[in-house]
N, C-alpha and C positions, 0 to 999 in steps of 0.2 A: 199552445192553447187549442188548436184544432184537434190534435191527437187526444187531449183530455176530453174534449167534447164528444169525440167518437167513442171513447171509452165509457163516458157517462151514459151516452145513448144506449150502448150495449147493455149497461146495467139495468136500464129502465124498460127495455123492450125484450121480447122473446124472439130469438132467431128463427123459431119454427114458423112464425107468421109475419115476420118483418124483414123485408128486403132492404139491406143497408148498402149503399154505394158510396165509395170515397174516390174522388177524382180531382183533377185540376182543369181549369179552363185553358191554361197555356203555361209555358215555362218562362224563364228569364235567362238572360245571358250571364248567368251566375255559374262560377266554377269553383271547385276547391281541389287542390292538388299539392304539388310541392313535396311529395314523398313524406308527408307529415307522420310523425311517430304516433303509434297507437297509444291513446291515453293523453296525448297533448291536447290542449284546448282547441276546439274547432275554430275559435276566433283568434287563435294565436299565430305565431310565426312559423314559417317553414324551417326545417332544421339547418339548412345551409343558406348562405347569402346568394344573391343573384350575381350576374356577371359584372354589374356595376359596384360590387362590394357592399351592397346595402341589403338589409333584411327586407323580407316581404312576407305578407300574410298568406296563409293557405287559401283563404277565400279571396277571390278576385272577380272583377266583372269585365265583360267584353267591351261594354261602353257604359257611360253614365257620368254623374257629377264627381266621381272620385278621381278623374283624370287631373293630374297636377304636375307642373314643372317648376322646380325651384333651383336656382343656382346652376342652370344648365342641365338639370336631370330631375328624375323623380325623387321625392322625399323618401328618406329611409323610414321604414316602419319600426316601431319600438314598443316594448312592453313598459307600463301597463296600458299605454294609450290605445293600442289596437283592440283591447278587450272592453273599452268603454262603450256603453250602449249607444253613444252618439258618434262613434267612429265610423268614418266613411271609407270603405275599401277602395283601393286603386282600380282604375279602369284603363283600357287601351285607347279608347276614343272618347273625347269630351262631348257630353250631352247634358242638358239641364235635367233630364229624367232618363234613367236607364230604360232600355226597351225590352219588350217581350222577346222570346225566342221561339223558334218554329219546330223544335223536336216533338216527338210523340210524348204524351203524358200517360200516366198509369191509371187504370181503372181497377179498383179492388172491390170485391163484393162478397157478402155472406147473406144467407137466408134463402127463402123460396125463390127458385129459378135463378139463383146466383150463377149457375153454370153457363147461363147465356153470355156472360162476360168472359170471353176467351179470345185468344189470338190477337191480331192487329185489325182494328176497326176504324171506320170513319167516326168522328166525334158525335154526330147526330144519332148514331146507333144507340148511344146510352139512353136517350129519351125513349126510343122505340122498345128497347129491352125492358125498361122500367114499366112502360105502359103494358107490354105483353105480360109481364109478371103479375100485374094487378088486374088483368082481363079488361083493360081499357082499350078503346078504339083510337085510331085505326091500326090494324096490323094484317091487312089482307096481303097475301102473297102475289106479287106482280113481277114480270120480267124486268130486268134492269136495262136501262138505256143510258147513254152517257154523253150526248151532245152538250157542249157548254151552254147553249141557249136554253136547253131544257132544265138546266140546273137552277134557273130562276124560278121555276115552278115547284112549289112544295111537294107536288105529287112525285117528282123525280126522286127526291130524297126518301119519301115514304116507301116508294117501290124498292129502292136500293136497300133500305134497312129491312123491309119485309123479306126480301130475298135472302139477306144475311141471316135473319132469324130462322127462315125455313131451313137453311143449310145447317145452322147450329142445332136445331131440334132433331136433325137426322144423325148427329154425331153419336157414335156408340164406342165406348172404350174397347180397345183390342186387349183381350185378357190372356192372350197366348204368349208363350216364351219367345223371345227374340232370337232368331238364328244369327242375324247379322247386327252389328253395332257400328254406327258411324257418328263421330263427333266432329262437327265443323266449328273450328275455333277462329273467330275473327279477332286478331290481336289488336286490342284497343278499340274494338267495335262497339262502343257504348251506344245508348239510345239516341243521342243527338246525331251520331254518325249514321245510324240506321236510317233515320228520317231523311238526312241530307242525301244519302245514297239512293233512296227511293226517288227523290226529286230529280237527281242527276240522271238516273237510269231512264226515267220517263222523258226527260228533256233530250237525252241522246236519241230517243226514238221519235222525237218530234212532237211529244205531248207537252201539256202544261207542266206536269211533274208530279205533284203530290198524290194524284188519283191513280197513278200507275203502280200496280202492286209489284213488290219484290217476290221472288220465289218463296222466301221464308215467311212472307205474310200469310201464306195458305196453311201454315202449320197450326193445328187446332188447339194445342196446349201451350200456354205461356206462363212463365214464372219469373220472379226476380231473384238474382243471386247477390249476396253480400260478399264483397270481394276483399275485405281487409285480411291481412295476414296476422299471425299471432303478435307480431311486434310493430306493425305499421297500419295506420288507418288508411293510407293511400299506398297500394301495393305495387310490386313489380311483377314481371311475367314469370319469374322463377317460383316464388312463393305461391302464386295463384295456380300455376301448373301442378304443383304438388297437391293442391286441394281438389281441383276438378278432375285430375287424372288418377290420383291415388286415394282420395277420400279422407285425407288428413291435412289439416292446416299446418303450415310450417312458417319459417321465418323468411324475411326479405333476403333475396339474392341466393337462397339455398334451394336445391332441387332434390326431390325424392327423399327428403329427410323430415322427420318430425321436428317440432320446435325445440327439442332438447339439443339439437345440433346448433353450432354457432358458426356464423359467417366467417369463412377464411380459416377456421381451426380444424385442420385435418383430423386431429385426434378425437373429435366429437362425432365422426361419421359412423364408426362401427357400432352396431346395436341400435341405431336410430333410423335405419333404412325403412321406407314404406313401399309397398308393392303396388304398381299401377294396374288398372283394369286391363290394359293391353297385355301385360305379362300374365295376368290371371287367365285371360282368354287363350293365350298361347299354351299355357299349362293344361287347359281344358281341351286342346286339340284343334282349336280354330287357327286359321291363318290370320296374320296381323300385319299392319302396315302404317307408315307415317308418310305424309305428303305435306310439304311446306314451301312457301316462296322465300323463306329465310334460309339460313344455313341449317342443316339437319341436326347440328350440335347446339342450336340455339336454345334458350331457356324453355320455350313452350314445348317443342317436340322432345327435348331431352327428359321432360317429366315422365315420358312413357317408359324409359329404360335406365336412366342414370340416377346415381346417388352421390351428390357432390355439394361441398360446403361453399363453393364459389362458382356461380353460373358462367364465369368468364374463363374457366379452365378448359378451353376448347381442345387444346393439344398439350402434350407434356411440356412444350416450350412456353406455354402460357402459365405454368405453375411455378411457385417458389420451390427452391431446392429442398427446403425443410419438409414440405408436403410430400414430395416424391420419396424422400428418405423414410417418411413415416408410412409409406405404402399406399397413399391415395393415388387413384388413377384419373386421367383426364377423360373428358366427356367422349371424345372420338373413340378412345380405347374401349370405353364402356358400351358404346353403340355396337361394336363388333362382338364383344364378349359377354355382355350381361344377359340379353334376351335374343332368342332366335327369331329375328324379324324377317318376314317374307319380302316386304316391299319398303324401300327407303328411297325417297325422292325429294330433292331440293337442291340447295347449294352446299358449299363446304368442302371443296376438294383439298384445299391447302392443309387441312388438319389431318388428312388421311395418309400422307406420303412423306418420306424422309426429306429433311432439309436439302434444298437445292434441286429437287425433282422438278423438271419443267412441266408446266401446265399444258395439257393437250390442246387447249383452245388459244392460249396466249403464251406460246413457248418463248417469244422474244422478250417478255417482261419478267424480270427476275423477281419483282414484287409479288408475282402470282405463283411462285414456286412453292413446293411443299415446305412445311416448317417443323416437322417432327425431329426431335433430337435423339430419339431412341433407335432410329434407323429402321423402324418398322413401316412396311407398306400395308396399311390396314385394309385397303381394297383387295389386294391379293390374298390376304389372310381370310377375309370374309368369303371370297370366291372359293378358296381351296377347301373349305369345310362344309360346303353345301352343294348337294347334287341338284341339278336343274337351275343353277344360279347364273345370272348374267349381270355384267356391269356396263353401263352406258353413260355417255356424257353429252349427248345431243338428242334432239327430238326424233330424228330419223331412226336412230338406233332404238330409242324407247318404243316407238310405234311398232317396229319389227319384233321386239321382244314380247310386247303385249299380244301380238298376233300369233306368236309361236306357242302352241299348246303344251310344249315340253318345259316351258319356263315357269317355275313355281317360286323363284326368288329373283328379285330385281333390285339392284342398287343403281339409281340414276342421280349423279351429281353434276349439275348443269352450269355451275359457276364456281370460281375459287372460294368465294364467300357467299353473301346473300345473292339471290337471283335478282335480275334487273327489274325495274318497274314495268308493269304491263304496257304502259304507253310508249316505252322506248326500247323494249327488249327486241332481240333479233328473232323474228318469227320463224326463220329457217332453222336456227340452231336450238332455240330455247322454247320448250313447251310452255303453254299457259297452265294456270292452276286447273282449269277445266280439263285440259288434255291429260295432265298428270293424274287427276282424280279418276278419269275414265280408264286409263291404263291400269291404275291400282285396283279398281273394282274388277276389271277383266281378269287379272292374275289371281287376286284373292278369292274370286268366286270359283276357282278350280278346286278349292278345298270343300268337300261335301259337308263338313261340319259347320260351315259358316265362317265369318271373319269379324275382326275388329279393325276399324280404320280411323286414324286421326288425320284430319285435313285442316291445315292452317293457312289463312290469309295473313301471312306474317308481316307483309310490308305495309299494311294499313297503318300499323303502329309506327313504322319508320317515317311515313309521310307526315303524320301528326307531330312526331318529335322534331321534324325539320320545320314545322310551322307551315307546311305546304299542303293545303287542303286538297288541291286537285290531285296530287299524288295519292293521298290517302283514299279519297273517294273513288277514283278510277280503279284502284286495287279492290275496293269494296264491291264495286259493280261486278268485277270478274269473280270475286268470292261468291256473290249471289248466283252468278251463271253456273259456277261449279255445283252449287247446291241444287239448282234446277236440273242439271245433267244427271247427277246422281239419282234424283227422283225418277228420271225417265228410265234409268238402267235397272232399277231395283224394284222389288215388289214390297209395297208398304205393309203387306200382311205379315212378312217375316223379318222386316228390317226396321229397327228403332233408329231414327235419325234425330240427333240433337244439335241445335245451333246455339252457340253462346259466345261470350267474350270473356277474356281474362280480367279486363279492367276497362275503364273509359279513359278519356283525355279531357284536358281543360279547353275543349273545343266547343264553340257556341255559334249559333246563327240566329240572327234576329233582325232588328231594324225595320220591321213592318214591310218587308218586300212584297211586291205585287205577285200574285199567282201568275206563273208563266215567265217571270223574270229569272234569268240564269241564277242558279244556286251559288255560282261563283262570282256573281256580279255585285252591283252597288245597291245600297239602301236608297229608297226614293228621295229622301230629304238629306240635306247636309247636316253635319254636326255643328255644335256651337262655335267652332273655330272657322266656320264657313268653308269647310273642305268636305269632300265626299269620303265615304267609308264603305267598306264591304260588309255585306250581311254576315259573312263568316269572320270571326275573330277568335283569338286565343287569350286565355287568362294570363299565360306567361309563355316565354319562348324567344326564339331568335328574331321575331318580327317586331320587337320593341323599337319604336321609331327614334328615340333620343329626345333631345330638347325641343325639336320642332317636328311635329307630325306632318309627313308629306301628304299632299293631295294624291288621289288615286283615280285612274280612269278605268272604264270598262275593259279596254284593250289590255291594259297592264294587269288588271285583276284576273283576266282570263288566261294569262300565260301559265304554262305548265310549271315553271320554276318560281312563280310568284309566291312570296312569303307574306301571309296575312299578318296584320298588325297585332301586337300583344301588349298587355298592360304592364308586364314586368320583364326585364331583360334576362333571359337565360340562354345558354348555348344550345340547350336541348329542352324543348317543351316537356312538361311533366305529365304523368298520368293523372286521371281524375279519380276521386274516391267514391263516386256514386254507385248504386246498385246497377247491375247490367241485366239484360234480358236473357232468358232461356226459352227457346222454342223447341217443340218436340212433336214428332208424329210417329206412328207405328205401334208395335206391341208394347204395352205398358206405358205408353207416352203420358197417360193421365197422371202418372206419378209426379210429373213436373207441374206443380201448382203453387200458388201463393208466393210468399217470400221465404227463401231458404238460404242457409249458409252455403257457400260455394262448394264445399266438400261433399254436400248432398248429391251433387251431380254424379260423381263416381259411384256412390252407393246405389243410386237409382238405376244406373246403367248396368251395374253388376247384378242387381236383383232381376232386372228384366231378362237377362240372359242366363240366370241361374249360375253365376260365377261365384267363386270364393268371396266372401264367406256365406253366400246364400245358395249353396248347391241344393238344399232341400226345398227351394222355392217351387219346384215343379208340382209338388203335391198341393201346395196352396193355390197356385195358379189354376190347376185343373179343377180344384174343388170350389173355386170362388163362384158363388151363385149370382153375384151382381158386380157392381163396380168397386167393391171394397175388398181389400186384402188385409192380412195380418199387418198391423202397423210396424214399420221398420224399426221404430224405437224399441219395440218389445224383443226384437231379435238381437240387438246390438251387444248387450252385456256378455253373452256367451261366445260371441264371434269375433269381436274386434281384435283380440290378440293375434289372430291368424293373419292380419294385414301387415305384420312386421316380420322381417327376416329373423 
């Protein structure tokens, strides 16, 4: 009904003289996930049953009246009952009324001065921007101060919003070609995770939390990305990687292939490959790199170089014999052979060496040995074909390679599989994401033509899948630190930086927690079962408590390995299907606006750097008299075919 009202208002008013703003006052601990098939009813069932062998709905709540225990467990969801208008979705914690949640909400605007609504802002900024647009008072510019006592005075917020308005009015789109491209991908870093990370980062600094800005909060251009794949409303990291890295939406669990390819069917690979922006940048003479805290063969980074119908074909030993016979190649093989990548850093040693090869860090553990059946040592293969190349497996060697001006290629594999979580990694041997990012920028900057760099906070996603919010959020804090460091090292005048997520999670935080309360702590009031509950909860996952929900204390909730409670039992918590944020700064960053399909990201980045199929963008950029360029849609019909092999 709200959307119909917005549409009708648009029909009755003229956008040239009417500022229309659409927003929310708050969110709810509402999630939808479960890897729902695209086209399935949003009110229907997830395609697979939960760990308790019972069906569950895609939509679930973190808390609320839907909590129910029957016969020692939760009741099974069934059709058509779940689609009845009076059906109450299941919840992880029992409350008479479901609570609000604390993540950021979207502000969308059109009309006069709509450009004032940009970036990440305090909520009261909305009122000031509307007043400014209509020439209403007050909007005097004043310096911002931030003592908590002063926040009780309206003038504090008026000054803060006036300063934000002043900064907004000074923003001018950079109309030049981007020499460098960086995409920071927070795996599973949805908007609820962004807000919770901001609070945690502030509290780690001794602040109350929500008012402390993240590095990404300063990015002036913000958009939303629709993350569905061609076949799934709730996506995985493979299909989404194909979209934001290659510019074409694909299918669930397939990488670097159009939707004409079929999961697990090797014979549907050939002819359906799509080319990443990284590969196009390399073809244009730029240096290119990938940095991740997961294995470098994982779904997200592999979207820059691989074309595979199964994201889990990490090594040849991971593949069925039929696929090998048909000529399909594993992801590690493609990493070395497909694209000439200058910098490769993350985990994934076991997929690169012959079966039985001892790991350099854990030689005593046979479980960490190489697993390739073809006898190839892909690390040695990569080194032998590149002048100025170096391989490292620890932080000391990485720092030395970055400091050596003769090094133009670096492969750093720091764990057999995924890198360890930031909170527990070996700081002597394992570099942080920030340290890897700085080393990558140092090496890639040796190319005078510029570079393309993919940086992934890959283990944000893993923490959420485990239902362990502290793991996910501490990874996200480090991800933001890497973004900040990159900004210090590079000139915004020639570097387009984009921050986004591939998808979200069924992660929520609510319960009306007091400002300053630990984001990992308890809601101020008990649930209707007279037990405490955490602000952070999951719609589904391993934290399902069973027939009797346990009480929780602040000390337990604050443990690194604490698993937050969930409404539905799953071995691994699922992704969420909501839109995710895109934040951008630098040349042509203003291209990131509004609500876009996820594959738009790759096209906008390619256009900003005049890469295939937008090589002739230079004349349009140089000739642009204002903030408007030739619409991308007008360029596509003649150019899209070149995106395919």
